[in-house]
N, C-alpha and C positions, 0 to 999 in steps of 0.2 A: 690786430694792429690797425689803427685808424688810417684811412686813406689821406686824411689831412691832420697833420700834427706837427708840433714844434719839438724837435729833439735838442735839448740844451747840452752843449758840450763843455761850456765854461761860463762862469759868472763873475769873475774877479775883474776889478778895474785896476789899471796900472801895473800892479804886481800880483802874481798868483799867491795863494796861501796853501796851507796844508790840506784844506778841504775844497778850495775853489781854484780851478784852472783859469788861465786867460780865457777871454771871450771865445765863443764859437756857437753857432746856432744853425741847425739844418731844418728847413721847412720842407716837409713832405706835402705836396699838394697834388693829390691823385698821382699821375705818372711823372710829375716833375719834382726835382729836388733842387732847392736853392740854399747854398751855404753862405751864411752871412758872417762877416768879420772873424775869419779864422785866426785866432791868436796863437802864440807859441804853445806847442803841445797838442794842437788840434788833431793831428794824425793819430796820436796815441789814444786820445779821448774817443775818436771814431771807433777804434777797436773795442774799447770798453762799452760803447753804446751800440755795438753791432751795426755800425754804419759802414757801408762799402763805398769805395771810390766810384763805383758804378752808379751810386745813388745821386751823384752830383751832376746836375745839368748846367748850373750857373753859380758863379762865385760873385758875391756882392759885397764890396767894401764901402763902408761909410766914409772912412778917412785913413790917413797913414800914420797914426800913432801906433806904437809897437804892439800894444795889447789888442789891437784890432787887425793886425796884418802879419805878424811875425810867423804865423803858421803857414803862410802862402807857399814857401819853398817846399815844405814837406808834403803839402796837399798836392801841389802841381807835380812833384816827382812821383807821388803815389798814383796819380792818374795815369802816368806813363808806365810805371812798373806793373800796374794791373791791366794795362792794355785797354783802356777805355777808348773805343773806336769812334764814337760819335763826337761831334764838336761840343766843346764846353765853352760857354761864354763867360767872360770876366768883366764885370762892371765896376768902375772906380772913378773918383774925381780926376778929371783930365790933368789938373795941376800936379798930380802925383804920378804921372805916367813914368817918370824916371825912376821913382821908387819901385813901381810895379815891375819894371824891367829888371831892376836889380834883384828883387825878390824872386822873380820867375827863374832867373839864371844865377841863383846864389852859389851853385856848385855844379860840377860836371855831372851829367846824366844823359841817358839815351832818351831823347824826346820823341815820344810816340803820339801822345794825345794832341789833337787839333784844338789848341787853346786860342780862342779868338778874343782879342782884347777889344773892349767896347768902352773907351773912356767917356765920361759924362761931362759934356760942355755946359749944359744948362738944364733947368728943371723940365719935366715933362715925361711923356711915355718913352721908355727906353727899350721895351721889348713887348712883343705880343706872342701869344701861342694858345694852346688848348686851355691853359690856366686863366686866360684873360689878358689883362694888361699889367705890366710892371712899370711903376712910375718912380722917378727920382725927385725928391723934394729937398730944397736947400735948407740947412739948419744953421745954427749960430754957435760955432765953437772957435777955438783959437786958430785952427787951420781950416781950409775948405772941407766942408762936411755935407754929405747928402744922406737923408733917410730914404726909406723905400716903402712903397705902398702897392700891394697886389690887389687887383680888383677883378672879380669874376663878373662877366656880363649878366645882366638880368635875364631871366628865362621864364618858363611857365611850368607849373606843376599840373600834371594830368590828374583828373579826378575820376576814380574808378566807377563811381555810381553814375556819373554822367556818360562816361564811355559806354556803360552797359545799356543805359537808356536809349542811346542812339545806335546800338549794335556795332560799336567799333571795337574790334578785338584783334589780337595777334599782330601780324605784319601791318595791318591797316593803321595801327596806332602810330608806328614810325612814319608811314606815308603821310598821315595827317600832320605830324610834326614838321615834316619837310616841306609839304605843299600848302599848308595852312587851311586847305579846304578839301573836303572829300564827299563824294556822292555815295550814299548807302541806300539800303532798302527803305529806310525811314526818311529818305530825302537828303538834301545837302546839309552837311555839317561843317562848321568852322572850328578852328582851333580854340577860339575864344569861348565857344559854347561848352567845351568839355575840359577846360583847364582854367587855372587862375594864375595871376602874376606871381613869380618867385624871384625874390630879390637875390642878386648875386652876393656871395660872401666876400669879406674883405679882411686883409691882414696888413698890419702896420708894424714897421721896425724903426725905432728911434734910438740912436745912440748919441753920445757926447754932444750935448747942446744945452744952452739955457732956454727958457721959454721964448718962443718966437712963433710967428704965424705958421711956419712950416710944421711945427710939432702938432698943432691943432689940425692942419690940413691932412696929415698922415693918419691921425687918430679918428677922423670923422667917420662915424658909422662902422668902426672896425669890429669884427666879431672876435678877433684876437689881436691884442696890441702888446708887443714886446718893447719895453721902454726902459731906458737907464734910470736908475734912482740911486746915484752914487752916494748921496748924502741924506741924512735925516734933517728935518726942518730946523733943529737946533743949530745946525751949521749952514743955514741958508746963505750967510754972507760968504762963506768959502765956496759954496756952490756957484754963486753968481760970479765970484772972482775968477774961478777956473772954468766957468761956462759949462756947468753941469746942472742936473735936476735933483731935487729932493723927492722923497717918496710922496710927500703931501702934494707937491706940484704935479707929479705924474698922475696922482689920483684925481686932482682937479681937472686935468686934461681929459681923463677917462670919463668923468662925470659930465663934463660939458659937451663931450663929443658922442655920447651914446655908445661907448665901448661896452662889449658884453663880458669879455674876460681880459683882465689886466695882468700882465706878467712883468713883475719888477725884476731887474737884474743889474749887473755892472756895479757891484757893491764895493765901497771903500773898505780896505782892510782895517780901518780904525774902529769898526763896529764888530762886536763879537756875537751879538744876539739878533738873528734874523727876524725874530718875532716882532721886534720894534718896527721894522719896515712894514710888516703886515698891519700892525695896529695903527700906525700913522696913516696908511693909505685907506684902511677901512673906515676911519673916522670921517673921510671925505667922500669916498666912493662906495656905494652900496651894492655894486655888482661883485662878481667873483674876482678875488685878489689872489694871485699866486706869487709867492716869493720863490723865485727860481732856484733850484739846486742842480749841481752838475749831474749829468746823465739822466735827468728827468725828461719824461715824455708828456707833453701837454697837448691834448686833443683840441682841435678847433671845434668850438661848440656846435652842436647840431643846429640845423636851421630851425628858427622859431615857428 
């Protein structure tokens, strides 16, 4: 199992189909689990995907249309039923705080989990942790909507041949990483002498929006971008009217922003052949294109 992967729990827009559940996406990022947009049926999809309530550290909602939030009651109650003891943080647009409270307390249950509400008032960093920073970015939909961007800080990659040259081994490697400089039998060694810059990885999550600056900001330099492609380009007029994206538009974003792996999702039930989404996107973007399927696991690509 990858330490960094996107587990797809649902891929349907508006209405589920026989093969596609409402939205739901769990991002595993080392020891942190972020559940994005749990739609109706998410709790059951978690069982099929072998995802535990204990895997969830944060719940991130883009907006309060039903296909992106109607799974909240079941997920919240499952957190308590399974006695998740650590705090779980819930991020959502502040304008929908009333909706969130209604979903959180949709029925009677014994509340055990410490669910900490973190309404989003404006764009910017909304959380920091071992994963790096989690940012909210405003999108352009029919109601207030935010996308999310996870950014790992840049670091340094240790180079074994240089470490050996300077006689740095064992616990001394960690000491050098912490202190930046180390005195050895070969003399003083700096971290820069035995390592090279390592760019932090990035994940982007874009749902219900038409093209706007926020979409490009989230996608910039993403190693993995999960993005709605509700429509095909033949229905671009409908996409604009309902403030959604086409597969071609999503691919254009990926191409212009240097995305490595593009994950298309949130498909309208009007289309029966998923291959059309792939073909439309691949004509614009020459990186990896994944047409998401329910219960699929998509690894974050390894560092280049």
